[in-house]
C-alpha positions as a Python dict, from the first residue, in 0.01 Angstrom:
ca = {
    (1, 'X'): (0, 0, 0),
    (2, 'X'): (-291, -231, 44),
    (3, 'X'): (-463, -198, -292),
    (4, 'X'): (-370, -199, -658),
    (5, 'X'): (-486, 163, -681),
    (6, 'X'): (-242, 262, -406),
    (7, 'X'): (36, 78, -585),
    (8, 'X'): (-45, 253, -913),
    (9, 'X'): (-58, 590, -736),
    (10, 'X'): (282, 528, -575),
    (11, 'X'): (437, 433, -909),
    (12, 'X'): (283, 732, -1087),
    (13, 'X'): (414, 960, -809),
    (14, 'X'): (765, 849, -900),
    (15, 'X'): (821, 581, -640),
    (16, 'X'): (973, 268, -783),
    (17, 'X'): (1192, 284, -1091),
    (18, 'X'): (1148, 477, -1418),
    (19, 'X'): (880, 323, -1637),
    (20, 'X'): (740, 97, -1365),
    (21, 'X'): (388, 248, -1378),
    (22, 'X'): (357, 179, -1749),
    (23, 'X'): (513, -168, -1721),
    (24, 'X'): (280, -263, -1436),
    (25, 'X'): (-26, -166, -1640),
    (26, 'X'): (106, -347, -1948),
    (27, 'X'): (185, -667, -1757),
    (28, 'X'): (-151, -667, -1583),
    (29, 'X'): (-335, -598, -1909),
    (30, 'X'): (-152, -882, -2080),
    (31, 'X'): (-245, -1121, -1800),
    (32, 'X'): (-602, -1000, -1749),
    (33, 'X'): (-689, -989, -2119),
    (34, 'X'): (-549, -1331, -2204),
    (35, 'X'): (-806, -1509, -2415),
    (36, 'X'): (-866, -1883, -2433),
    (37, 'X'): (-821, -2027, -2781),
    (38, 'X'): (-1149, -2156, -2922),
    (39, 'X'): (-1018, -2512, -2946),
    (40, 'X'): (-948, -2513, -2569),
    (41, 'X'): (-1282, -2376, -2443),
    (42, 'X'): (-1399, -2722, -2342),
    (43, 'X'): (-1110, -2732, -2091),
    (44, 'X'): (-1218, -2410, -1919),
    (45, 'X'): (-1578, -2463, -1821),
    (46, 'X'): (-1695, -2118, -1927),
    (47, 'X'): (-1651, -1895, -2228),
    (48, 'X'): (-1443, -1581, -2197),
    (49, 'X'): (-1121, -1470, -2046),
    (50, 'X'): (-925, -1693, -1813),
    (51, 'X'): (-726, -1507, -1550),
    (52, 'X'): (-439, -1671, -1367),
    (53, 'X'): (-478, -1501, -1030),
    (54, 'X'): (-146, -1638, -909),
    (55, 'X'): (29, -1463, -1198),
    (56, 'X'): (-159, -1139, -1122),
    (57, 'X'): (-60, -1162, -754),
    (58, 'X'): (305, -1223, -850),
    (59, 'X'): (305, -915, -1075),
    (60, 'X'): (155, -696, -802),
    (61, 'X'): (397, -832, -539),
    (62, 'X'): (697, -768, -764),
    (63, 'X'): (604, -404, -825),
    (64, 'X'): (520, -351, -458),
    (65, 'X'): (867, -478, -379),
    (66, 'X'): (1017, -235, -629),
    (67, 'X'): (839, 57, -459),
    (68, 'X'): (965, -56, -119),
    (69, 'X'): (1316, -107, -258),
    (70, 'X'): (1321, 241, -410),
    (71, 'X'): (1202, 388, -79),
    (72, 'X'): (1513, 254, 93),
    (73, 'X'): (1769, 507, -29),
    (74, 'X'): (2075, 301, 70),
    (75, 'X'): (1949, -8, -110),
    (76, 'X'): (1840, 189, -417),
    (77, 'X'): (2183, 355, -435),
    (78, 'X'): (2354, 15, -407),
    (79, 'X'): (2135, -128, -685),
    (80, 'X'): (2203, 174, -907),
    (81, 'X'): (2577, 143, -844),
    (82, 'X'): (2571, -228, -935),
    (83, 'X'): (2371, -161, -1251),
    (84, 'X'): (2607, 118, -1357),
    (85, 'X'): (2905, -110, -1292),
    (86, 'X'): (2752, -383, -1509),
    (87, 'X'): (2674, -137, -1787),
    (88, 'X'): (3030, -5, -1774),
    (89, 'X'): (3169, -357, -1796),
    (90, 'X'): (2944, -437, -2093),
    (91, 'X'): (3067, -126, -2269),
    (92, 'X'): (3428, -235, -2237),
    (93, 'X'): (3376, -588, -2368),
}
């Protein structure tokens, strides 16, 4: 996966975890559509949307990691077991 399109395709094909494709799009949209308040435009240097590319890169890296994690069956099973154990414990408290 070298591009965002490849990442999206992998998530939509069911790699990763349930709901990841929709969450990726929502998180990217939130970051990419962030508007600068009018009273702070003088701090930006140009009118329009300000994109924090570091935040975008972190989002992409996190979801890429989730796809890779889900591809490793042993690790995915261990994560699922831990999550189920935590949910069981929460249900008994």
